[in-house]
C-alpha positions in Angstrom: 181.3 166.9 308.9 181.9 170.5 307.6 183.9 172.9 309.8 183.9 176.6 309.5 186.5 178.6 311.5 186.1 182.3 312.2 187.2 185.1 314.5 190.7 185.6 313.4 192.2 189.0 313.0 195.0 191.4 313.9 195.8 192.0 317.6 198.7 193.6 319.5 201.0 191.6 321.6 199.6 191.0 325.0 196.1 191.1 323.7 193.3 188.5 323.4 191.3 186.9 320.7 188.8 184.1 320.5 188.4 182.0 317.4 185.4 179.7 316.8 184.7 176.7 314.7 181.1 175.8 313.8 180.4 172.2 312.7 177.6 171.0 310.5 176.6 167.8 308.7 177.4 165.4 311.4 177.0 164.5 315.1 179.4 167.0 316.6 179.2 165.6 320.1 180.7 162.3 318.8 184.1 163.9 317.9 187.1 165.0 319.9 188.1 168.4 318.5 191.4 170.0 318.0 193.1 173.3 317.0 196.2 173.4 315.0 198.2 176.3 313.5 200.5 176.8 310.6 202.9 179.7 310.2 204.5 180.6 306.9 207.2 178.1 306.0 206.5 175.9 308.9 204.7 172.6 309.4 201.2 172.5 310.9 201.5 172.1 314.7 199.2 171.0 317.4 197.7 173.7 319.7 194.9 172.2 321.8 192.5 169.3 322.0 189.2 168.6 323.8 187.3 165.4 324.3 183.8 164.9 323.0 182.2 165.8 326.4 184.6 168.7 327.1 185.7 167.0 330.2 189.3 166.6 329.1 191.6 169.1 327.4 195.3 169.1 326.4 197.6 171.8 325.3 200.9 172.3 323.6 203.5 173.6 326.0 203.9 176.8 323.9 200.3 177.8 324.7 199.6 176.2 328.1 198.3 178.8 330.6 197.5 181.3 327.8 195.0 179.5 325.6 191.8 177.7 326.6 189.8 175.3 324.4 186.1 174.8 325.1 183.1 173.5 323.3 179.3 173.9 323.3 177.8 170.7 321.9 174.3 172.4 321.8 175.7 174.9 319.4 178.0 172.5 317.5 180.9 174.9 318.1 184.4 174.7 319.5 186.3 177.7 320.7 189.9 178.7 321.3 190.3 181.6 323.7 193.8 183.1 323.3 195.2 185.5 325.9 198.6 187.1 326.3 199.2 186.7 322.6 202.8 186.8 321.3 204.1 187.6 317.8 205.1 184.0 317.5 201.5 183.0 317.8 200.9 184.4 314.3 199.6 181.7 312.1 196.6 180.3 310.3 194.5 178.5 312.9 192.7 175.3 311.8 190.0 173.4 313.7 189.7 169.7 313.2 187.3 166.9 314.2 189.0 163.8 315.3 188.5 160.4 317.0 185.4 159.5 318.8 187.5 158.2 321.6 189.8 160.4 323.6 192.3 158.9 325.9 193.5 161.4 328.5 196.9 159.6 328.7 197.3 159.8 325.0 195.4 162.8 323.6 195.1 163.3 319.8 198.0 165.7 318.9 198.9 164.5 315.4 197.3 165.7 312.2 196.6 162.1 311.0 194.4 161.5 314.0 191.9 164.0 312.7 189.4 163.2 309.9 187.9 166.6 309.1 189.4 170.0 308.8 188.2 173.6 308.6 189.5 176.1 306.1 191.5 178.1 308.7 191.4 181.6 310.1 194.4 184.0 310.1 195.6 185.3 313.5 198.3 188.0 313.3 199.9 189.4 316.5 201.9 192.6 316.1 204.8 193.5 318.3 
């Protein structure tokens, strides 16, 4: 599976941005999908995950209520809608394709649970 992230950019604090991730080369609907981010000098951290059907989602506490993950299996694309952005949201955002099974009581939040990664898209939030 190849993943191509896009939609990053520069936005002012309080603004919104939507990043997308298009998949190819595999059966997209078989995979749970996740978004991670990595700021300079920091480890890659989990942001959000969504089950293969889109029926279950999970968020990091730092983005809960501000970010929304969604997917369109017909378009082989997963989205991350980011609202009320803060300067601390500045990072490279990566999409990833993960396990075919998604357990709501134990969603995939660790990098090793994901098999395929996109190249990342830069999101910069100015204060």
